[in-house]
DSSP file (Angstrom, degrees, kcal/mol; ACC not computed):
  #  RESIDUE AA STRUCTURE BP1 BP2  ACC     N-H-->O    O-->H-N    N-H-->O    O-->H-N    TCO  KAPPA ALPHA  PHI   PSI    X-CA   Y-CA   Z-CA
    1    1 A X              0   0    0      0, 0.0    52,-1.8     0, 0.0    53,-0.2   0.000 360.0 360.0 360.0 127.4    6.2    3.8    2.1
    2    2 A X     >  -     0   0    0     50,-0.2     4,-2.2    51,-0.1     5,-0.2  -0.275 360.0-112.0 -75.4 164.3    2.9    5.2    3.2
    3    3 A X  H  > S+     0   0    0      1,-0.2     4,-2.5     2,-0.2     5,-0.2   0.922 119.2  49.6 -63.4 -42.7   -0.4    4.3    1.6
    4    4 A X  H  > S+     0   0    0      1,-0.2     4,-2.5     2,-0.2    -1,-0.2   0.893 111.4  49.0 -64.1 -41.1   -0.8    7.8    0.3
    5    5 A X  H  > S+     0   0    0      2,-0.2     4,-2.4     1,-0.2    -1,-0.2   0.904 111.8  48.2 -62.7 -41.6    2.7    7.8   -1.1
    6    6 A X  H  X S+     0   0    0     -4,-2.2     4,-2.5     2,-0.2    -2,-0.2   0.922 111.9  50.0 -66.7 -47.2    2.2    4.4   -2.8
    7    7 A X  H  X S+     0   0    0     -4,-2.5     4,-2.7     2,-0.2    -2,-0.2   0.933 113.9  45.7 -60.3 -48.1   -1.2    5.6   -4.3
    8    8 A X  H  X S+     0   0    0     -4,-2.5     4,-2.5     2,-0.2    -1,-0.2   0.909 112.1  50.7 -64.3 -41.3    0.5    8.8   -5.7
    9    9 A X  H  X S+     0   0    0     -4,-2.4     4,-2.4     2,-0.2     5,-0.2   0.930 112.6  46.7 -57.8 -47.5    3.5    7.0   -7.0
   10   10 A X  H  X S+     0   0    0     -4,-2.5     4,-2.8     1,-0.2     5,-0.3   0.935 111.2  51.3 -63.6 -47.0    1.1    4.6   -8.8
   11   11 A X  H  X S+     0   0    0     -4,-2.7     4,-2.5     1,-0.2    -1,-0.2   0.881 109.8  50.5 -63.5 -38.4   -1.0    7.4  -10.1
   12   12 A X  H  X S+     0   0    0     -4,-2.5     4,-2.5    -5,-0.2    -1,-0.2   0.926 110.7  48.3 -65.6 -41.5    2.1    9.2  -11.5
   13   13 A X  H  X S+     0   0    0     -4,-2.4     4,-2.5     2,-0.2     5,-0.2   0.932 113.2  47.7 -67.3 -43.5    3.4    6.2  -13.3
   14   14 A X  H  X S+     0   0    0     -4,-2.8     4,-2.3    -5,-0.2    -1,-0.2   0.924 113.2  47.4 -60.0 -44.8    0.0    5.5  -14.9
   15   15 A X  H  < S+     0   0    0     -4,-2.5     4,-0.3    -5,-0.3    -1,-0.2   0.917 111.5  52.0 -66.8 -39.0   -0.5    9.0  -16.0
   16   16 A X  H >< S+     0   0    0     -4,-2.5     3,-1.1     1,-0.2     4,-0.3   0.952 112.7  43.3 -59.2 -48.1    3.0    9.1  -17.4
   17   17 A X  H 3< S+     0   0    0     -4,-2.5     3,-0.4     1,-0.3    -1,-0.2   0.858 119.8  43.8 -68.9 -32.4    2.5    5.9  -19.5
   18   18 A X  T 3X S+     0   0    0     -4,-2.3     4,-0.6    -5,-0.2     3,-0.3   0.279  80.0 107.4 -90.8   9.1   -1.0    7.0  -20.6
   19   19 A X  T X4 S+     0   0    0     -3,-1.1     3,-0.8    -4,-0.3     4,-0.3   0.864  76.5  53.3 -58.3 -38.9    0.1   10.5  -21.3
   20   20 A X  T 34 S+     0   0    0     -3,-0.4     3,-0.5    -4,-0.3    -1,-0.2   0.881 114.7  42.6 -65.6 -36.3   -0.1   10.0  -25.2
   21   21 A X  T >> S+     0   0    0     -3,-0.3     4,-2.2     1,-0.2     3,-0.9   0.410  82.9 104.4 -90.4   3.2   -3.7    8.7  -24.8
   22   22 A X  T << S+     0   0    0     -3,-0.8    -1,-0.2    -4,-0.6    -2,-0.1   0.788  78.7  51.1 -56.0 -31.1   -4.8   11.3  -22.3
   23   23 A X  T 34 S+     0   0    0     -3,-0.5    -1,-0.3    -4,-0.3    -2,-0.1   0.756 114.0  44.3 -81.2 -24.6   -6.8   13.2  -24.8
   24   24 A X  T <4 S+     0   0    0     -3,-0.9     2,-0.3    -4,-0.2    -2,-0.2   0.748 105.0  68.9 -90.0 -24.1   -8.6   10.2  -26.0
   25   25 A X  S  < S-     0   0    0     -4,-2.2     5,-0.0    -7,-0.2    -7,-0.0  -0.739  86.6-110.9-101.4 145.6   -9.4    8.6  -22.6
   26   26 A X    >   -     0   0    0     -2,-0.3     3,-0.7     1,-0.1     4,-0.5  -0.302  31.7-116.1 -62.0 155.1  -11.9   10.0  -20.0
   27   27 A X  T >> S+     0   0    0      1,-0.2     3,-0.7     2,-0.2     4,-0.7   0.803 110.8  59.3 -68.8 -33.2  -10.2   11.3  -16.9
   28   28 A X  H 3> S+     0   0    0      1,-0.2     4,-1.7     2,-0.2    -1,-0.2   0.663  87.0  78.0 -77.0 -14.8  -11.7    8.8  -14.5
   29   29 A X  H <> S+     0   0    0     -3,-0.7     4,-2.5     2,-0.2    -1,-0.2   0.869  89.9  55.0 -53.1 -41.3  -10.2    5.9  -16.5
   30   30 A X  H <> S+     0   0    0     -3,-0.7     4,-2.8    -4,-0.5    -1,-0.2   0.957 107.4  49.3 -65.3 -47.2   -6.8    6.5  -14.9
   31   31 A X  H  X S+     0   0    0     -4,-0.7     4,-2.1     1,-0.2    -1,-0.2   0.866 111.6  49.1 -61.6 -36.2   -8.4    6.3  -11.5
   32   32 A X  H  X S+     0   0    0     -4,-1.7     4,-1.4     2,-0.2    -1,-0.2   0.860 110.7  50.1 -68.4 -35.1  -10.1    3.0  -12.4
   33   33 A X  H  X S+     0   0    0     -4,-2.5     4,-2.4     2,-0.2     5,-0.3   0.900 109.4  52.6 -65.6 -42.3   -6.9    1.6  -13.8
   34   34 A X  H  X S+     0   0    0     -4,-2.8     4,-2.9     1,-0.2    -2,-0.2   0.912 106.5  51.7 -56.7 -45.8   -5.2    2.5  -10.7
   35   35 A X  H  X S+     0   0    0     -4,-2.1     4,-0.6     1,-0.2    -1,-0.2   0.845 114.9  42.9 -62.2 -31.9   -7.7    0.8   -8.5
   36   36 A X  H  < S+     0   0    0     -4,-1.4     4,-0.4     2,-0.1    -1,-0.2   0.836 119.9  40.8 -83.3 -29.4   -7.3   -2.4  -10.5
   37   37 A X  H  X S+     0   0    0     -4,-2.4     4,-2.5     1,-0.1     3,-0.5   0.812  99.2  74.8 -85.5 -35.1   -3.5   -2.4  -10.8
   38   38 A X  H  X S+     0   0    0     -4,-2.9     4,-2.7    -5,-0.3     5,-0.2   0.894  93.3  49.6 -55.1 -50.4   -2.8   -1.2   -7.2
   39   39 A X  H  X S+     0   0    0     -4,-0.6     4,-1.8     1,-0.2    -1,-0.2   0.905 112.2  48.3 -58.3 -37.8   -3.5   -4.5   -5.5
   40   40 A X  H  > S+     0   0    0     -3,-0.5     4,-2.1    -4,-0.4    -1,-0.2   0.934 113.1  49.0 -64.6 -49.5   -1.3   -6.5   -7.9
   41   41 A X  H  X S+     0   0    0     -4,-2.5     4,-3.1     1,-0.2    -2,-0.2   0.898 107.5  53.4 -58.2 -41.5    1.5   -4.0   -7.5
   42   42 A X  H  X S+     0   0    0     -4,-2.7     4,-2.8    -5,-0.2    -1,-0.2   0.895 107.3  52.0 -60.0 -40.7    1.2   -4.1   -3.8
   43   43 A X  H  X S+     0   0    0     -4,-1.8     4,-2.0    -5,-0.2    -2,-0.2   0.879 110.3  49.2 -60.5 -41.6    1.6   -7.9   -4.0
   44   44 A X  H  X S+     0   0    0     -4,-2.1     4,-1.2     2,-0.2    -2,-0.2   0.933 111.9  48.7 -64.7 -48.1    4.8   -7.5   -6.1
   45   45 A X  H ><>S+     0   0    0     -4,-3.1     5,-1.7     1,-0.2     3,-0.6   0.935 112.2  47.7 -62.0 -45.8    6.2   -5.0   -3.6
   46   46 A X  H ><5S+     0   0    0     -4,-2.8     3,-1.8     1,-0.3    -1,-0.2   0.858 105.5  57.9 -64.7 -31.1    5.5   -7.2   -0.6
   47   47 A X  H 3<5S+     0   0    0     -4,-2.0    -1,-0.3     1,-0.3    -2,-0.2   0.821 101.6  58.1 -67.4 -26.6    7.0  -10.2   -2.3
   48   48 A X  T <<5S-     0   0    0     -4,-1.2    -1,-0.3    -3,-0.6    -2,-0.2   0.474 129.7 -96.5 -78.5  -0.3   10.2   -8.0   -2.5
   49   49 A X  T < 5S+     0   0    0     -3,-1.8     2,-0.3     1,-0.4    -3,-0.2   0.469  88.6 113.3 101.5   3.4   10.2   -7.6    1.3
   50   50 A X      < -     0   0    0     -5,-1.7    -1,-0.4     0, 0.0     2,-0.3  -0.808  38.9-176.0-110.6 155.0    8.4   -4.3    1.7
   51   51 A X        -     0   0    0     -2,-0.3     2,-0.0    -3,-0.1    -9,-0.0  -0.908  33.7 -86.6-136.4 164.8    5.0   -3.5    3.2
   52   52 A X     >  -     0   0    0     -2,-0.3     4,-2.4     1,-0.1   -50,-0.2  -0.341  36.0-117.4 -72.9 160.7    2.9   -0.5    3.6
   53   53 A X  H  > S+     0   0    0    -52,-1.8     4,-3.1     1,-0.2     5,-0.2   0.914 113.4  51.9 -63.2 -43.8    3.3    1.7    6.5
   54   54 A X  H  > S+     0   0    0      1,-0.2     4,-1.8     2,-0.2    -1,-0.2   0.848 110.6  49.3 -67.4 -27.8   -0.2    1.1    7.8
   55   55 A X  H  > S+     0   0    0      2,-0.2     4,-2.4     1,-0.2    -1,-0.2   0.940 111.6  48.7 -69.9 -46.7    0.4   -2.6    7.6
   56   56 A X  H  X S+     0   0    0     -4,-2.4     4,-2.8     1,-0.2     5,-0.2   0.919 111.5  49.6 -50.5 -51.2    3.6   -2.3    9.4
   57   57 A X  H  X S+     0   0    0     -4,-3.1     4,-2.2     1,-0.2    -1,-0.2   0.915 110.9  50.6 -56.3 -42.7    2.0   -0.1   12.1
   58   58 A X  H  X S+     0   0    0     -4,-1.8     4,-2.5     1,-0.2    -1,-0.2   0.914 111.9  45.9 -66.1 -44.5   -0.7   -2.7   12.6
   59   59 A X  H  X S+     0   0    0     -4,-2.4     4,-2.3     1,-0.2    -1,-0.2   0.873 111.6  52.9 -66.4 -35.3    1.8   -5.6   12.9
   60   60 A X  H  X S+     0   0    0     -4,-2.8     4,-2.3     2,-0.2    -2,-0.2   0.865 108.6  49.6 -68.9 -35.1    3.9   -3.5   15.4
   61   61 A X  H  X S+     0   0    0     -4,-2.2     4,-3.1    -5,-0.2     5,-0.2   0.942 111.8  48.9 -68.2 -44.9    0.7   -2.8   17.6
   62   62 A X  H  X S+     0   0    0     -4,-2.5     4,-2.3     1,-0.2    -2,-0.2   0.930 111.5  49.5 -61.6 -41.2   -0.1   -6.6   17.6
   63   63 A X  H  X S+     0   0    0     -4,-2.3     4,-2.2     2,-0.2    -1,-0.2   0.933 111.8  48.4 -59.7 -47.6    3.5   -7.4   18.5
   64   64 A X  H  X S+     0   0    0     -4,-2.3     4,-2.2     1,-0.2    -2,-0.2   0.898 111.6  49.5 -60.6 -44.1    3.4   -4.8   21.4
   65   65 A X  H  X S+     0   0    0     -4,-3.1     4,-2.3     1,-0.2    -1,-0.2   0.925 111.5  49.1 -59.5 -44.0    0.1   -6.1   22.7
   66   66 A X  H  X S+     0   0    0     -4,-2.3     4,-2.4     2,-0.2    -2,-0.2   0.894 110.5  49.9 -61.2 -43.5    1.4   -9.7   22.6
   67   67 A X  H  X S+     0   0    0     -4,-2.2     4,-2.7     1,-0.2    -1,-0.2   0.891 110.7  50.1 -62.6 -44.0    4.5   -8.7   24.5
   68   68 A X  H  X S+     0   0    0     -4,-2.2     4,-2.0     1,-0.2    -2,-0.2   0.902 111.2  49.6 -65.5 -40.2    2.4   -6.8   27.2
   69   69 A X  H  X S+     0   0    0     -4,-2.3     4,-2.6     2,-0.2    -2,-0.2   0.928 111.1  47.9 -66.8 -43.4    0.2   -9.9   27.6
   70   70 A X  H  X S+     0   0    0     -4,-2.4     4,-2.5     1,-0.2    -2,-0.2   0.944 111.8  51.5 -57.4 -47.8    3.3  -12.2   28.0
   71   71 A X  H  X S+     0   0    0     -4,-2.7     4,-1.2     1,-0.2    -1,-0.2   0.876 111.0  47.2 -59.2 -40.6    4.8   -9.8   30.5
   72   72 A X  H  X S+     0   0    0     -4,-2.0     4,-1.2     2,-0.2    -1,-0.2   0.885 111.2  51.7 -67.8 -40.1    1.5   -9.7   32.5
   73   73 A X  H  < S+     0   0    0     -4,-2.6     3,-0.4     1,-0.2    -2,-0.2   0.891 107.8  52.2 -68.3 -35.4    1.3  -13.5   32.4
   74   74 A X  H  < S+     0   0    0     -4,-2.5    -1,-0.2     1,-0.2    -2,-0.2   0.817 103.5  57.2 -71.9 -28.0    4.8  -13.8   33.7
   75   75 A X  H  <        0   0    0     -4,-1.2    -1,-0.2     1,-0.2    -2,-0.2   0.811 360.0 360.0 -72.2 -26.5    4.1  -11.6   36.6
   76   76 A X     <        0   0    0     -4,-1.2    -1,-0.2    -3,-0.4    -2,-0.2   0.448 360.0 360.0 -75.3 360.0    1.3  -13.9   37.7
């Protein structure tokens, strides 16, 4: 799941749950709640075995770099 997709999903869930209070709450409060809840939800998602696409890509790049270094060392 990409970072943008995760943020949008979180925003939709929060907006849906707060829909009844929408008229009473300022618009920016939903964004503030999302910023506070997002890290906790990401931890829960990661504990289930899923990670963000950006994190996966970073780990994949590190693994590729390490494989290249090992291959270069084996040649010497």
